[in-house]
N, C-alpha and C positions, 0 to 999 in steps of 0.2 A: 953794379948789381950782379950781372952774370959775366963771367970771363969768356974769352973767345972759345975755349974748349967746350964750355957748357952749351954755347949756342950751336956749335957743330954737332954735339950729341943730340940736342933737341931737334935739329934738322935731319940728322942722319938716322936716328932710331925709327921714326915713322916711315921713312923711305925704305929702310931695311926690312921692317915688318911687312910693309906692303909687298915688297919683292918676295918675301918668304910666302906670304899668303897666295900670291899669284902662282908661284912655282908649285906650291902644294896643290892648288886648284887644278893646274894643268896635269899634274901626275894623276889625280883622281879621274880626270876625264880620259886619260889614256887606258885606264883599267875599268871597263864597264862594270857597273855594280849589279850584283845578283838580287839586290833588294827590289821587291815589287811582286807583281802577279804575272805568271807565265801560263799561257794557254797551250794545252797539248795539241800537237800537230801530227806526230808520228811516234810509234813505239816499235822497237826491234828487239827480239830476243836472239842471241847468237851463242853458239858453242862451236867446238871443233867439228861436230857432226853436221849441224844444220843451222839455218837462220829462218826465223818466222817473223814476219813484219805486218804491221797495220800501218799502211801508208797514209790513210786518212782516218786518224784516230777520232773516237767519240769525244765529246766534251770532257775536259779535265783541267784542273788547275794545280799548279805548284805555287805556293805563296811563301816568299822569304821576307821577313821583317828583320829588324836589327839583330836579334839573337834567336828568333823563333821561326818555325816553318810549319806549313800545313800542306799535305798533298791529298788530293782526291781525284780519282780517275777510274775509268772502266776499261777492262781488258777485252772488250768485245769489238768485232768489226762492224756490227750493225747496232742501231740504237736499241737501248733497253726496252723491253716490252712493258707497256703500262699495265697496271692492275686493272682487271675488268671493272671492279668497283673501287675507285681510288681510296675511299675511306674505309674499305672493308676487304683487304687482301686475304686471299686464302693462305693457309700455311705453306703450300707449295710455291705460291707467288712470292711470299716473303723470303723463303729459302733461296729461290733463284735470283731475286733482286740483291740479296745480301752477298751471294757468291759473285755477282757481276761487278762489284765496286771494290776499290782499294782506298784506304785512307789511314793516315798517321799524322800526328802533330806533336811537336815538341821543340827541342832546341837543336842548334847546329853549330858547327865550328868549321872554319875554312883554314886549310894549311896549304898554301901554294895553289895548285890546281885540283885539290881534293877537298871534298865536303864529307863530314861525318855527321849524321843525324842521330839523335837520341830521342826515342819516342816517349812522350808523356801519356798519350792515349793512342790506341791502335785498334784497327778492325779485329785483329787476332788477339783475343784475351790472353794475357800473360806475356805479350811482347813489350809491354810498357817497360822502359829501361833498356830495351834492345837497341842495337845500332845498325845503321846501314851506311855503306861506304860508296862514294861516287867520285869519279873524275868528271871535271866539267870544263867547258869552254863557252865563251860568249863572243859571238861575232855579230856586230850590229845589234839587231833586236832578236837574235836567235840564241837560245840557251840549249846546249846539248849536255845532258847528264847521263853518265853511264854508271849504273850500279854494278859493282863488281864483287861485293862481299856483304855479308850480313852476320851479325853475332847476336845470339839470343841473350837475354838477361843472365842466364846461368853460365854463359861462356861457350855454350855449344854452338855449332854451325848447322845450317840446313844442308840437306843432301845435295843441293845444287851448287854449293859453295866451291869455287875454283873451277867450275865446269860451264856455267851459264852466266852471261851478262845481259843486262837489260839497258837499252839505250833509249832515252826519251829526247825527242826534238820538240822544243817549245818556242813559241813566239811571245815576246813581251806583250801583255794585255794593254790595250789602249783605253 
C-alpha cells in the first residue's frame, strides 16, 4: 500500500513541523511582546539644556493590541483635583481637567526598536492622522518608550521637534 519512502515522510513531516513550531515558540519568548496594558511609572522630559522628571507618575495607561494602541495619562506630579460638584463642573474646572490629561488612540507599526503611532482620535483636535515616533525597549515587565519626534497631519513639526524627548517608564499591568 505505502512504500518505505512514504512511511518515512509520514513519520518525518509531523516531527519536522513540531520542531519548527517549538523553534518559533522559543524565538517569540526571547522577544517580549509589547501587546497588553502598561501602567505609567515614571515620565522624563529631557533636552540638551535640562531634564524634568516625575519619578512617581500619576495613573496612566498605554495599551497595545494587535495593530491598535491607546494612551491616556496625566503630566502632573500630584493627583488631579476633583470637581467640587462631580456632575456639575465649572467651566474653569473643565478647562483645568482637560489640560491635565493626554490621550490618543489609533494604529501603530513596529520596525526593529522603533514604534510609529498614527492617531485616529486625539486630545488635540486636528492631530488625527498625525504620527508620533518612539524608540522602545522591554526588559522583563518594564517597557521604556522614548518619544523623539512627531509629525502633524499636514507634514509640519512641533517647535520642540529635535530638541526635547519624552521617556515613559511603564510596568506591564497585571
